[in-house]
NUVO-101662 format. One record per atom (N, C-alpha, C): atom name; residue in one letter; x, y, z; residue number from 1. Coordinates in nm, 2 decimals. Example, Ala and Ser with C-alpha at 12.3 -4.5 7.8 and 13.67 -1.06 7.14 Angstrom:
% NUVO-101662
NODE atom rest      X      Y      Z  nr
NODE    N    A   1.32  -0.57   0.78   1
NODE   CA    A   1.23  -0.45   0.78   1
NODE    C    A   1.32  -0.33   0.78   1
NODE    N    S   1.28  -0.22   0.71   2
NODE   CA    S   1.37  -0.11   0.71   2
NODE    C    S   1.29   0.00   0.79   2
% end
This chain:
% NUVO-101662
NODE atom rest      X      Y      Z  nr
NODE    N    X   0.11  -0.19  -0.02   1
NODE   CA    X  -0.03   0.00  -0.03   1
NODE    C    X   0.13   0.14   0.03   1
NODE    N    X   0.07   0.19  -0.06   2
NODE   CA    X   0.12   0.40  -0.12   2
NODE    C    X   0.01   0.47  -0.13   2
NODE    N    X   0.11   0.52   0.02   3
NODE   CA    X   0.04   0.73   0.01   3
NODE    C    X   0.11   0.77  -0.09   3
NODE    N    X  -0.01   0.86  -0.14   4
NODE   CA    X   0.05   0.90  -0.29   4
NODE    C    X  -0.10   1.04  -0.25   4
NODE    N    X  -0.02   1.21  -0.20   5
NODE   CA    X  -0.09   1.25  -0.18   5
NODE    C    X  -0.07   1.38  -0.36   5
NODE    N    X  -0.17   1.44  -0.36   6
NODE   CA    X  -0.06   1.59  -0.49   6
NODE    C    X  -0.20   1.73  -0.49   6
NODE    N    X  -0.17   1.80  -0.50   7
NODE   CA    X  -0.18   1.98  -0.51   7
NODE    C    X  -0.23   1.96  -0.69   7
NODE    N    X  -0.34   2.04  -0.67   8
NODE   CA    X  -0.40   2.09  -0.78   8
NODE    C    X  -0.41   2.25  -0.84   8
NODE    N    X  -0.46   2.32  -0.88   9
NODE   CA    X  -0.56   2.37  -0.91   9
NODE    C    X  -0.65   2.44  -1.01   9
NODE    N    X  -0.71   2.49  -0.89  10
NODE   CA    X  -0.89   2.51  -0.95  10
NODE    C    X  -0.88   2.67  -0.98  10
NODE    N    X  -0.95   2.68  -1.17  11
NODE   CA    X  -0.96   2.71  -1.29  11
NODE    C    X  -1.01   2.82  -1.19  11
NODE    N    X  -0.97   2.99  -1.14  12
NODE   CA    X  -1.12   3.11  -1.08  12
NODE    C    X  -1.30   3.10  -1.15  12
NODE    N    X  -1.36   3.12  -1.08  13
NODE   CA    X  -1.50   3.10  -1.15  13
NODE    C    X  -1.52   2.93  -1.17  13
NODE    N    X  -1.52   2.86  -1.16  14
NODE   CA    X  -1.52   2.73  -1.19  14
NODE    C    X  -1.51   2.62  -1.02  14
NODE    N    X  -1.52   2.73  -0.91  15
NODE   CA    X  -1.55   2.72  -0.78  15
NODE    C    X  -1.67   2.61  -0.81  15
NODE    N    X  -1.87   2.63  -0.83  16
NODE   CA    X  -1.97   2.66  -0.84  16
NODE    C    X  -1.91   2.46  -0.86  16
NODE    N    X  -1.90   2.50  -0.99  17
NODE   CA    X  -1.87   2.39  -1.08  17
NODE    C    X  -1.80   2.27  -1.01  17
NODE    N    X  -1.68   2.23  -0.99  18
NODE   CA    X  -1.64   2.16  -0.82  18
NODE    C    X  -1.65   2.10  -0.78  18
NODE    N    X  -1.80   2.21  -0.71  19
NODE   CA    X  -1.79   2.16  -0.59  19
NODE    C    X  -1.98   2.08  -0.65  19
NODE    N    X  -2.07   2.11  -0.73  20
NODE   CA    X  -2.16   2.01  -0.79  20
NODE    C    X  -2.11   1.90  -0.83  20
NODE    N    X  -1.99   1.89  -0.90  21
NODE   CA    X  -1.94   1.78  -0.97  21
NODE    C    X  -1.96   1.69  -0.81  21
NODE    N    X  -1.82   1.77  -0.74  22
NODE   CA    X  -1.77   1.64  -0.62  22
NODE    C    X  -1.97   1.63  -0.50  22
NODE    N    X  -1.97   1.70  -0.48  23
NODE   CA    X  -2.14   1.69  -0.39  23
NODE    C    X  -2.20   1.51  -0.39  23
NODE    N    X  -2.16   1.46  -0.52  24
NODE   CA    X  -2.21   1.39  -0.51  24
NODE    C    X  -2.14   1.25  -0.67  24
NODE    N    X  -2.04   1.21  -0.60  25
NODE   CA    X  -1.92   1.14  -0.62  25
NODE    C    X  -1.96   0.96  -0.75  25
NODE    N    X  -2.01   0.97  -0.90  26
NODE   CA    X  -2.03   0.88  -0.97  26
NODE    C    X  -2.03   0.72  -0.87  26
NODE    N    X  -2.11   0.67  -0.88  27
NODE   CA    X  -2.07   0.51  -0.87  27
NODE    C    X  -2.05   0.50  -0.95  27
NODE    N    X  -1.98   0.43  -1.07  28
NODE   CA    X  -1.92   0.39  -1.13  28
NODE    C    X  -1.80   0.48  -1.14  28
NODE    N    X  -1.82   0.56  -1.11  29
NODE   CA    X  -1.64   0.63  -1.05  29
NODE    C    X  -1.62   0.56  -0.95  29
NODE    N    X  -1.63   0.53  -0.81  30
NODE   CA    X  -1.61   0.47  -0.67  30
NODE    C    X  -1.54   0.34  -0.72  30
NODE    N    X  -1.65   0.32  -0.78  31
NODE   CA    X  -1.64   0.14  -0.81  31
NODE    C    X  -1.53   0.10  -0.95  31
NODE    N    X  -1.50   0.20  -1.02  32
NODE   CA    X  -1.30   0.23  -1.06  32
NODE    C    X  -1.25   0.26  -1.02  32
NODE    N    X  -1.22   0.33  -0.88  33
NODE   CA    X  -1.12   0.36  -0.84  33
NODE    C    X  -1.11   0.27  -0.74  33
NODE    N    X  -1.17   0.17  -0.68  34
NODE   CA    X  -1.19   0.05  -0.61  34
NODE    C    X  -1.18  -0.07  -0.71  34
NODE    N    X  -1.17  -0.07  -0.84  35
NODE   CA    X  -1.13  -0.14  -0.91  35
NODE    C    X  -0.94  -0.12  -0.87  35
NODE    N    X  -0.90   0.02  -0.90  36
NODE   CA    X  -0.82   0.06  -0.95  36
NODE    C    X  -0.66  -0.02  -0.85  36
NODE    N    X  -0.79   0.00  -0.75  37
NODE   CA    X  -0.69  -0.03  -0.58  37
NODE    C    X  -0.64   0.05  -0.42  37
NODE    N    X  -0.80   0.19  -0.51  38
NODE   CA    X  -0.77   0.34  -0.43  38
NODE    C    X  -0.83   0.32  -0.37  38
NODE    N    X  -0.80   0.38  -0.24  39
NODE   CA    X  -0.91   0.38  -0.06  39
NODE    C    X  -0.84   0.51  -0.04  39
NODE    N    X  -0.93   0.54   0.12  40
NODE   CA    X  -0.89   0.66   0.12  40
NODE    C    X  -0.82   0.75   0.09  40
NODE    N    X  -0.93   0.82  -0.06  41
NODE   CA    X  -0.95   0.91  -0.12  41
NODE    C    X  -1.05   1.06  -0.08  41
NODE    N    X  -0.97   1.16  -0.03  42
NODE   CA    X  -1.00   1.26  -0.04  42
NODE    C    X  -0.92   1.39  -0.05  42
NODE    N    X  -1.03   1.50  -0.13  43
NODE   CA    X  -0.93   1.63  -0.19  43
NODE    C    X  -1.03   1.73  -0.08  43
NODE    N    X  -0.94   1.81   0.01  44
NODE   CA    X  -0.92   1.94   0.01  44
NODE    C    X  -0.94   2.04  -0.09  44
NODE    N    X  -1.06   2.20  -0.07  45
NODE   CA    X  -1.06   2.29  -0.10  45
NODE    C    X  -0.97   2.41  -0.04  45
NODE    N    X  -0.82   2.45  -0.04  46
NODE   CA    X  -0.83   2.62  -0.03  46
NODE    C    X  -0.90   2.70  -0.14  46
NODE    N    X  -0.98   2.79  -0.05  47
NODE   CA    X  -1.06   2.90  -0.12  47
NODE    C    X  -1.01   3.03  -0.08  47
NODE    N    X  -0.88   2.98   0.02  48
NODE   CA    X  -0.82   3.13  -0.01  48
NODE    C    X  -0.69   3.13  -0.18  48
NODE    N    X  -0.66   3.04  -0.21  49
NODE   CA    X  -0.55   2.99  -0.33  49
NODE    C    X  -0.67   2.97  -0.42  49
NODE    N    X  -0.71   2.90  -0.44  50
NODE   CA    X  -0.85   2.79  -0.54  50
NODE    C    X  -0.71   2.68  -0.56  50
NODE    N    X  -0.66   2.63  -0.42  51
NODE   CA    X  -0.54   2.46  -0.46  51
NODE    C    X  -0.62   2.40  -0.37  51
NODE    N    X  -0.66   2.23  -0.46  52
NODE   CA    X  -0.75   2.14  -0.45  52
NODE    C    X  -0.57   2.04  -0.43  52
NODE    N    X  -0.58   2.04  -0.27  53
NODE   CA    X  -0.51   1.94  -0.20  53
NODE    C    X  -0.53   1.75  -0.20  53
NODE    N    X  -0.49   1.63  -0.27  54
NODE   CA    X  -0.55   1.54  -0.30  54
NODE    C    X  -0.46   1.38  -0.19  54
NODE    N    X  -0.52   1.33  -0.11  55
NODE   CA    X  -0.46   1.21  -0.05  55
NODE    C    X  -0.51   1.14  -0.10  55
NODE    N    X  -0.45   1.00  -0.11  56
NODE   CA    X  -0.58   0.85  -0.13  56
NODE    C    X  -0.43   0.78  -0.10  56
NODE    N    X  -0.44   0.62  -0.08  57
NODE   CA    X  -0.39   0.53  -0.09  57
NODE    C    X  -0.43   0.43  -0.18  57
NODE    N    X  -0.32   0.35  -0.22  58
NODE   CA    X  -0.38   0.28  -0.30  58
NODE    C    X  -0.26   0.14  -0.36  58
NODE    N    X  -0.31   0.05  -0.32  59
NODE   CA    X  -0.24  -0.11  -0.38  59
NODE    C    X  -0.05  -0.05  -0.44  59
NODE    N    X  -0.12  -0.02  -0.57  60
NODE   CA    X   0.00  -0.03  -0.68  60
NODE    C    X   0.03   0.15  -0.79  60
NODE    N    X   0.10   0.18  -0.71  61
NODE   CA    X   0.07   0.38  -0.78  61
NODE    C    X   0.12   0.34  -0.96  61
NODE    N    X   0.15   0.29  -1.00  62
NODE   CA    X   0.18   0.20  -1.15  62
NODE    C    X   0.02   0.23  -1.22  62
NODE    N    X  -0.06   0.19  -1.11  63
NODE   CA    X  -0.24   0.20  -1.22  63
NODE    C    X  -0.27   0.34  -1.16  63
NODE    N    X  -0.16   0.46  -1.13  64
NODE   CA    X  -0.24   0.58  -1.13  64
NODE    C    X  -0.25   0.63  -1.30  64
NODE    N    X  -0.16   0.53  -1.37  65
NODE   CA    X  -0.13   0.64  -1.45  65
NODE    C    X  -0.27   0.57  -1.59  65
NODE    N    X  -0.27   0.38  -1.58  66
NODE   CA    X  -0.36   0.39  -1.62  66
NODE    C    X  -0.50   0.47  -1.62  66
NODE    N    X  -0.54   0.44  -1.48  67
NODE   CA    X  -0.66   0.54  -1.47  67
NODE    C    X  -0.69   0.70  -1.51  67
NODE    N    X  -0.59   0.75  -1.59  68
NODE   CA    X  -0.63   0.88  -1.65  68
NODE    C    X  -0.64   0.86  -1.80  68
NODE    N    X  -0.66   0.72  -1.85  69
NODE   CA    X  -0.62   0.64  -1.95  69
NODE    C    X  -0.82   0.59  -2.00  69
NODE    N    X  -0.86   0.61  -1.83  70
NODE   CA    X  -1.00   0.55  -1.83  70
NODE    C    X  -1.10   0.65  -1.91  70
NODE    N    X  -1.21   0.64  -1.99  71
NODE   CA    X  -1.26   0.72  -2.05  71
NODE    C    X  -1.37   0.85  -1.97  71
NODE    N    X  -1.44   0.67  -1.82  72
NODE   CA    X  -1.50   0.81  -1.75  72
NODE    C    X  -1.40   0.86  -1.69  72
NODE    N    X  -1.26   0.92  -1.66  73
NODE   CA    X  -1.16   1.03  -1.56  73
NODE    C    X  -1.16   1.16  -1.69  73
NODE    N    X  -1.24   1.08  -1.83  74
NODE   CA    X  -1.25   1.24  -1.95  74
NODE    C    X  -1.40   1.27  -1.97  74
NODE    N    X  -1.46   1.24  -1.88  75
NODE   CA    X  -1.67   1.27  -1.88  75
NODE    C    X  -1.65   1.39  -1.80  75
NODE    N    X  -1.71   1.46  -1.90  76
NODE   CA    X  -1.72   1.57  -1.77  76
NODE    C    X  -1.87   1.62  -1.83  76
% end
């Protein structure tokens, strides 16, 4: 099990859309994360800087590369 943390910058003016998308996590996304070996996934939003700080644990960090190629991860 490996712990992974990363930060992202939320574009100004996108706060409401971010909140909308994360208030209800899609069931298929929950399942994909679990299949990838991800657990304990949390995202924190700093309103003062518009930075997102994310933390997760994963069985094999190599799976993160494959996850980004999943069609569901590109769904908007």
